[in-house]
C-alpha positions as CSV (number, residue, x, y, z in Angstrom):
1,M,-0.2,0.1,-0.4
2,T,1.9,3.4,-0.9
3,S,1.4,6.2,1.4
4,P,-0.5,9.5,0.3
5,R,1.8,12.0,-1.0
6,P,2.7,14.9,0.7
7,L,1.2,18.1,0.0
8,P,3.8,20.8,-1.1
9,A,4.4,23.6,1.7
10,G,1.9,25.8,2.2
11,H,-1.1,23.9,0.2
12,G,-2.2,21.9,2.9
13,P,-6.5,21.4,3.6
14,A,-8.7,24.4,3.1
15,S,-10.2,25.5,6.7
16,A,-13.0,27.6,7.8
17,D,-10.4,29.9,8.7
18,L,-9.0,30.3,5.7
19,W,-11.8,30.0,3.1
20,S,-12.4,33.1,1.0
21,G,-16.2,33.2,-0.4
22,P,-18.1,35.8,-2.0
23,P,-19.0,38.5,0.5
24,D,-22.1,38.7,2.5
25,T,-24.8,40.5,1.0
26,A,-27.7,42.1,3.2
27,V,-31.1,40.0,1.6
28,P,-33.7,42.9,0.4
29,T,-36.2,42.9,2.8
30,P,-39.9,42.7,0.4
31,P,-42.8,45.1,0.7
32,P,-45.6,45.2,2.3
33,P,-47.9,43.3,0.5
34,V,-50.7,45.7,-1.7
35,L,-53.8,44.5,-1.6
36,A,-54.8,44.4,-5.8
37,G,-55.9,46.8,-7.1
38,A,-55.6,48.9,-4.0
39,A,-52.1,50.9,-4.9
40,P,-51.6,54.8,-5.0
41,G,-53.2,56.0,-8.4
42,S,-54.8,52.6,-9.2
43,R,-58.6,52.0,-10.0
44,L,-59.3,51.2,-6.7
45,W,-58.2,53.5,-5.0
46,V,-59.0,56.7,-6.9
47,S,-62.4,55.2,-6.8
48,R,-62.2,54.8,-3.1
49,L,-61.2,58.3,-2.4
50,I,-63.8,60.8,-4.9
51,G,-66.2,57.9,-2.7
52,A,-64.9,59.3,0.7
53,L,-65.1,62.7,-0.3
54,F,-68.8,62.4,-1.9
55,L,-70.0,61.4,2.2
56,L,-67.5,63.8,3.6
57,G,-68.7,66.7,1.7
58,F,-72.3,65.6,2.5
59,L,-71.8,65.3,5.7
60,S,-69.3,68.3,6.6
61,Y,-72.4,70.6,4.8
62,G,-75.1,69.0,6.1
63,V,-74.0,69.2,10.1
64,G,-71.8,72.4,9.8
65,S,-75.3,74.1,7.9
66,A,-77.4,72.6,10.9
67,L,-74.8,74.3,13.4
68,A,-75.1,77.9,11.8
69,N,-79.3,77.5,11.6
70,S,-79.2,76.8,15.2
71,V,-78.3,79.6,16.4
72,V,-78.8,82.1,13.7
73,G,-82.4,80.9,12.6
74,G,-85.0,81.9,14.3
75,A,-86.4,85.7,14.7
76,G,-83.7,88.5,16.6
77,F,-81.0,85.6,16.9
78,L,-78.9,88.3,17.2
79,P,-79.0,89.3,20.9
80,Q,-78.4,85.2,21.8
81,V,-75.2,84.5,19.6
82,S,-72.4,85.5,22.3
83,A,-73.6,82.8,24.3
84,H,-73.9,79.6,20.8
85,E,-70.6,81.7,19.2
86,T,-68.6,78.4,19.4
87,T,-71.3,76.3,18.0
88,L,-71.8,79.6,15.4
89,L,-68.2,79.0,14.1
90,L,-68.0,76.0,14.3
91,G,-70.9,75.0,11.8
92,A,-69.2,78.0,9.5
93,F,-65.6,75.7,9.7
94,L,-67.4,72.6,9.0
95,M,-69.0,74.8,5.6
96,L,-65.9,75.7,4.6
97,V,-64.4,72.4,5.4
98,N,-66.7,71.6,2.6
99,S,-65.5,74.2,0.0
100,A,-61.9,72.2,0.0
101,V,-63.6,68.5,-0.3
102,D,-65.2,69.7,-3.7
103,V,-62.5,70.9,-5.1
104,G,-60.7,67.6,-4.2
105,K,-63.3,66.1,-6.3
106,G,-63.6,68.2,-9.0
107,V,-59.1,67.9,-8.7
108,L,-59.6,64.1,-8.8
109,F,-61.9,63.2,-11.9
110,F,-61.1,65.5,-13.9
111,P,-58.3,63.7,-15.2
112,I,-61.4,60.5,-15.3
113,L,-63.3,62.6,-17.4
114,E,-60.7,64.0,-20.0
115,G,-60.4,60.5,-20.9
116,H,-63.4,60.4,-22.4
117,S,-64.9,63.5,-22.7
118,K,-62.6,67.5,-22.1
119,R,-65.5,69.6,-22.6
120,T,-67.3,67.4,-19.6
121,A,-64.0,67.7,-17.5
122,L,-63.8,71.6,-18.1
123,T,-68.0,72.0,-17.4
124,Y,-67.4,70.2,-14.3
125,L,-64.6,71.7,-12.7
126,S,-65.1,75.2,-13.7
127,A,-69.1,74.7,-12.0
128,M,-67.5,73.0,-9.0
129,I,-65.1,75.9,-8.5
130,V,-68.2,78.4,-9.0
131,E,-69.6,76.3,-6.4
132,V,-67.3,76.6,-4.1
133,A,-66.5,80.1,-4.0
134,L,-70.5,80.8,-3.6
135,L,-70.7,78.3,-1.0
136,S,-67.3,80.2,0.9
137,V,-68.7,83.3,0.7
138,G,-72.0,82.2,2.7
139,A,-69.9,80.6,5.2
140,L,-67.8,84.1,5.7
141,A,-71.0,86.1,5.8
142,L,-72.3,83.9,9.1
143,L,-68.5,83.9,10.1
144,M,-69.2,88.2,10.4
145,I,-72.3,87.5,12.8
146,A,-69.7,86.8,15.9
147,P,-67.9,90.2,15.9
148,L,-71.7,92.2,15.2
149,A,-72.7,90.6,17.6
150,D,-70.3,92.0,19.9
151,R,-70.6,94.9,18.7
152,S,-74.0,95.5,18.9
153,A,-74.1,94.4,22.7
154,D,-72.3,97.6,23.6
155,A,-74.0,100.1,21.4
156,G,-77.0,102.5,22.0
157,A,-80.6,100.8,20.9
158,I,-80.1,102.7,17.3
159,R,-77.2,101.1,16.8
160,A,-78.3,97.9,17.6
161,D,-81.2,98.3,15.5
162,W,-78.5,98.6,12.6
163,A,-76.2,96.0,13.7
164,S,-79.6,93.5,13.4
165,T,-80.7,94.2,10.5
166,L,-76.4,93.3,9.2
167,G,-77.1,90.3,10.6
168,S,-80.2,89.4,9.0
169,L,-78.6,90.5,6.0
170,A,-75.7,88.4,6.4
171,V,-78.1,85.1,7.0
172,D,-79.5,86.3,4.3
173,A,-76.1,86.4,1.6
174,N,-76.2,82.5,2.9
175,T,-79.1,81.2,1.7
176,M,-78.9,83.0,-1.7
177,A,-75.0,81.9,-2.1
178,Y,-75.8,78.5,-1.2
179,Q,-79.0,78.5,-3.4
180,L,-77.0,79.9,-6.3
181,G,-74.2,77.8,-5.8
182,E,-76.4,73.9,-5.7
183,L,-77.4,75.9,-9.5
184,S,-74.0,75.5,-10.4
185,L,-73.5,71.8,-8.8
186,A,-76.9,70.8,-10.5
187,I,-75.5,71.9,-13.7
188,G,-72.0,70.6,-13.6
189,C,-73.6,67.3,-11.8
190,I,-76.1,66.4,-15.0
191,F,-72.9,66.3,-17.4
192,L,-71.0,64.2,-15.2
193,C,-73.8,61.6,-14.5
194,A,-74.7,61.5,-18.3
195,L,-71.2,60.9,-18.9
196,L,-71.2,58.3,-16.1
197,L,-74.3,56.9,-18.0
198,R,-73.0,56.8,-21.4
199,T,-69.2,55.4,-20.4
200,R,-70.7,52.6,-17.7
201,L,-68.5,53.8,-14.7
202,I,-70.7,53.6,-12.6
203,P,-74.2,50.7,-12.9
204,R,-76.7,52.6,-15.7
205,P,-80.0,52.5,-12.5
206,L,-77.0,55.0,-10.6
207,A,-76.3,57.1,-13.4
208,I,-80.3,57.4,-14.3
209,G,-80.4,58.3,-10.8
210,G,-78.4,61.3,-11.0
211,L,-79.7,62.4,-13.8
212,I,-83.4,62.7,-12.2
213,G,-82.3,64.0,-9.0
214,Y,-79.9,67.1,-10.4
215,P,-82.5,68.5,-12.6
216,L,-85.1,68.9,-9.9
217,L,-81.8,70.3,-7.6
218,A,-82.0,72.6,-10.2
219,L,-85.0,73.2,-10.3
220,G,-85.8,74.2,-6.5
221,S,-82.5,76.1,-5.9
222,I,-84.2,78.3,-9.0
223,A,-87.5,78.4,-6.9
224,E,-86.3,79.4,-3.6
225,V,-84.6,82.0,-5.5
226,F,-87.9,83.6,-6.2
227,G,-89.6,82.5,-2.7
228,L,-91.1,79.6,-3.8
229,H,-89.8,77.4,-0.6
230,V,-90.1,74.1,-2.0
231,G,-85.8,73.6,-2.8
232,L,-85.4,71.2,0.2
233,A,-87.8,68.4,-1.0
234,L,-86.6,68.9,-4.2
235,S,-83.1,68.6,-3.0
236,I,-83.7,65.1,-1.7
237,P,-83.5,62.7,-4.5
238,G,-79.5,64.3,-6.1
239,G,-78.5,64.1,-1.9
240,L,-79.4,60.5,-2.2
241,F,-77.7,59.9,-4.6
242,E,-74.3,61.8,-4.0
243,V,-74.3,59.1,-0.8
244,A,-75.4,56.3,-2.7
245,L,-72.3,57.0,-5.5
246,G,-70.2,57.5,-2.6
247,C,-71.3,54.0,-1.2
248,W,-70.5,52.7,-4.5
249,L,-67.2,54.2,-5.2
250,L,-66.3,53.1,-1.5
251,V,-67.4,49.5,-1.8
252,K,-67.3,48.8,-5.5
253,G,-64.7,51.7,-7.5
254,F,-65.3,52.6,-11.2
255,E,-66.2,49.9,-13.2
256,P,-63.0,48.1,-14.0
257,A,-63.5,48.0,-17.9
258,A,-64.6,51.7,-18.5
259,Y,-61.3,52.7,-16.4
260,E,-59.0,51.6,-18.0
261,A,-60.8,52.0,-21.1
262,Q,-60.2,55.9,-21.3
263,P,-58.4,57.1,-24.4
264,H,-55.6,59.1,-23.4
265,R,-54.7,57.3,-19.5
């Protein structure tokens, strides 16, 4: 039996201490899982954001208007404003929140509508801007009532009468601004719902509901401007449509085929 041949000096068996393998590399941490279709910028993400804004705007203006009217809704309200100033200011603030929400709706809807009809996209965005401007003017008129009430408390009888008149004018200004703002909203949303119906971005029955509700809203606003108090009743179908649309977009979103079929996307 032959003995193993001795290795040359310096060429002993490899050991763990002498082994030089590939350098250690850090294993990348996988990103957190994202629900299909829910990534920022996706159809479902945009749909849910628009739906949430519809519901938020409906609630913020509704609650804000109710709070403000609870303070300034009665005759001779000005002497009682100081005791309920926080309620009035909170109501006006919530009404202004709705203005910001409506701007967001117009901006988010614009690229979706533009892919199907640029004219409709511009019409809807312009109508929302006009509505936001008018509703903001109305809310600012209500905010002026608080300092007016403070001044009238220290004024004489004649000045108090003038302050009461100015307070009533501020309330009337808010009412008129609201009616004109709703008229602008209704006109813009008629074009919106017509496009939603034609493109099938939302179910046909839902879009038809908007095409029924918004003309009634416009008719009610015009009637209120001319002193016929039927606006509240005629605004119910349009309000129900906005709630239904917001809920639908939160749960289902825009129809995938119609959303992805936009020519300019």
